[in-house]
N, C-alpha and C positions, 0 to 999 in steps of 0.2 A: 848536120844534124844539129836541131833544136831541142837545148835542154829543157825541159819540162820542170815548172815548181810545184805541179801536183804531185799526190800521192796515185801510186797505182795499187788499189785495193786487189788481193790474190785472196780469194774466198775457196778454204779447202771444202769441199762438197762433203766428205767423209769425216772431219773431224767433229766428235761430241756425238759420235750415230749418227749426222746429219744434221746436227743442231744449226751448226753453223751457216748452213746453205738455208735452213729454215728461219733464222734468226735474222740474215743478211738485209732483207728489205726493212727492218726496224731500224738496225744498227745505220742503216746508209740515210734513214731519216735524220738520225741524231748526228751523225756526220755534216749533213748539209744545214742543220739548226746552228751549228757552231761555224757556218762558214769554211768549213773545210774542202777545199777543191779536191777532187778526185774521180778517177775513172778505175772501173772494175773489170776483172776477169773472175772467171768460178772454174775451178779443176772438173775435170768429167773422167779422169780416169788416174790409177796410181802413178805417181812421180811426174803427175803434169805440172805441179806447182814448180819443178824445177825448168821445163820450158816456159813458163809463163815468165818467173823470172829472168831467165835469160833475153827473152823477147822485151819484156818493160824496159831493161837497159840499154837494150840494141833500139829501141825508140825514144831513148832520151830522158828516161823516167830515174832519177838519182834517190827518190824515197819511196819505199815498197812496205806498203802496210799488211800485214798478215792477218786475217780471219782464221783462227785454228790453234792447234795445239803444238806440242813438242814436234811432232814427226813433221807437221805443214812447215814451221819456221826453220827445220835442218834440210827440208826439199828446197826452201828459198834461198838459204845460203848457199846451197850446193848449186843451183842456179845460177848466183852471183859468180861461182868460182869455176864455171863452166866457160866464162866468155871471156874475150881477151880486149875488150872494146874500151873498158875503163877499169881500173884499180877496185878490186872489191871494198877496200876500206874507204872510197868515195861514196859509197851507198849507205844510205841509213835505213834500217829494220825498225819496223814498230809491229805491236803485237795487242790484239784484241783478243784474250784468251776465250777459246770455245772448244777445249779438249777435255781428256779423262785425267791423265797427270798433270800436266800443265807444270812442269818442274821448272822451264826454263823462266816462265814467268814469275813464279816463286823465287828464284834467285834475285830478278830484277825488280822484286816488290810491286808486280803489275796488277793492278785489283781485277778481280772476278767481274765485279760490277761493269757493264758496258759505259755507262754514262761517265764513271770514273776514270775507265781508261780512257776513253776519249778525250778527257780533260788533258790527260799526260800527250797526245797525239796533237792537242789544241797548242798547248804550249812546248811543242817537241824542240824547238832551240834551245831552251832551258834546260830539258832532261835528256838531252843526247850526250853519250858518254861512248868511250870505244871499248871494245871488248876483242880478247884475244879468240884466236881460233886455232882447233888443231886439226895440220893434214894426216891422214890416216890410210896408209897402204897396206893391202890384204892379197889375198888370192881369192879369187871367184870363178869358180868352174876350170881351176887348173891357169887361169891368167890373170897378171897382175890388175888388181882393181884400187881406185883412188875414192875416197870420200871426204868431206871435211866435216868437222866436229863441232858443234855449237855448247855441248854442255857436257855432257859424260859418255863414255864408251867402257865396255866391259866385255871380259871374255871370263870360262869357265861357266858356274850355276846359272847366271845372270843371261847370258847369250844363250844357253841352253833353250831356257824358256822362252825366248826371244824368238828362236829359231823354230819352236813347235807354234808359238802363235801365229809365226807369218806364214807357215805351212796350213794353218786352218784359216787364215784370212783367204789364201789362196781358193780354198776350197767355198768360200762365202760364209765363213763363221766367223765374225770380228766383235763379237760381243763381250762386256765385261765378264760374263760366265764363262764364255769360251777361254778369255785369260785366263781364270780363276782355274780351269781345268787345264791349260799349259803348264801354269804353274804347279799343279798338284803332281801333274803326271811326269813333270820335269825332277821336280824334288824328291818323287819316292823311288825313280830309276837313275837319279844323277850318280856319278862317281869320282872323286877328286883326280883330277889330270896332273899329270908331271910337268910344272913350267919352268922356264929360264926366262928371267925378266932382267934387262940391264936398261939403266937409266946413265945418258951422257958418257957411253962407253964401258961402265963398269958394271960388273955384274951385281945385282941388287938382290936378286932371290934366286935360288935354284932348289926345286923339291915339289912336292905334292900340295896342290892349292885348291877351295874350295872355289873361290873365285880371285879375279885381278880388276880393279876398277882404275880407270884413267880420266881425271875432273879437270875441265876449264870452270865448269862450274861444281856445285857441291849437293845439289838435289837429283834424286832418280827416283823410280817406282812411287811415286806420289807422296814424296816428303822426307824417305829415306835419305841419309847421308852417309854414303861411302867415302866421300872425301870432304870430311866436314872443314877442313881448313884451305880449301881453294878457294882463290880471289881470281875473278875475271879477267883481270886485267893487270897480272904481275909478271907476263909474260914466261910462265911457267906451268906444266904440267903437274898435277897431283898425282901421285900411284898409291894405290892401296891393296896389299895383297891379304887376303884371309887364308891362311894355310889348313892344313889339313886338320878337319874338325867333321864330328859325328853328326849325323842327320838332328838328332836331340840337341848337341851342343850348339848348331846353328839356329835352330828355334829358340833357345834361351838369349841367344846375341839379338834377335830380331828388335827386340825393345831399344837396345842400344843405337841402334841403327836412326831411329825416328827420334831420338834423345841427342844424337851428335856426340856422343862419347864411346864411338867404337873402338877407339886406340886404346881404350883403357882394357882392352881384351887382350892376354898375352898370345893369343895365336894371329894377333893382326899386327902388320907393321907396314910403315908409311915412309914415302920420300915425296921429293918433286926433283924434275928438271926439264931441261929445252927439249930431250929427244928420248924416246923409250923404244926398246925392241924387244918383241915378246916371241917365242917358241913353245909350242905344248908337244906332249907325245900322248896319243898319236897325232892329236891335232885339237884344236877349239875354234867353234864358233866366234867370231866379234860380232857386237852390236855396237851403234854410235846412236846416241839420241833416241833408243829405242828402236832404231831401224836395224835388220841385218845386213852386215855388210863384208861377209866372205868369212875365210878362216886364216890362220895362223900359216906362214908368220907373218906378223904385225910389226910395222915401223910406223912410229906416231912422233911428228915434230909439230912443236909449237908455232904459231904465224903472230908475232905479238901485233896488237891493235890491228887485229883482221879485220873488222867491220864496225861500224857504229850503230849502235842501237839507242832505242827509246827506252829510257830506265828511270825507274823510282828509287834508286839506291842510294 
């Protein structure tokens, strides 16, 4: 097999409400103007980016450029980890952000401006760094299920909203307005679950909790910081537990999520480790990088330097 020096561009047709696909011809011209060699593939169904990433590696590509948002780069990462031709750490991922939250690109300081983002790709060798990945094992439809995490995962309230929004997307409703509806309905009906969280084999928390967050990165939900001290290449998973709080108390804490000082709240505890085990009664949904990935029990393990990324950090 011949190893290609070109980029394989994966265009997520659903990202940004279809904006990625609409803007692709313009972005392609920008790439050509910078003499960046590439070929492209465009997704045409959910999770298609997983297949396209796997196929690209098997075809000899070692540089994948994603045109999309957090969900798209999550799928591409999982495509890398679904093949055994090469180690995923031998593949470089780049991103031109065209999504809604764009939290992973925020972590790596990738500009939203297309030309500026392409500047990083054009000088990718100088801007490439390694990032950790986390393997997440859950149950899906009663069977063991595995996904890999690029940024942040959550249980409790976060995953309840994600689950509701995913059901709406399956019915063809995937707008920002629908997400707000899912957020509101989830907030009004959610009740704290009983969690048990163990980190590196030691019990860290047992009791009712509003949410549990696990972070390789620190941004989620369009700039909120549930794991504000997370470092993407320290070989550790940051864990934040928001204990039992009322809905009114939680609303008062929302500004601290955007300021990055959530740890000042007495109901919030945090730690970090290489492996995390979580159970819930009766159960909790789990979301990873904004995508639903099953239910508890959950086992999360870090993969140090799990992938190379084009970054502006």
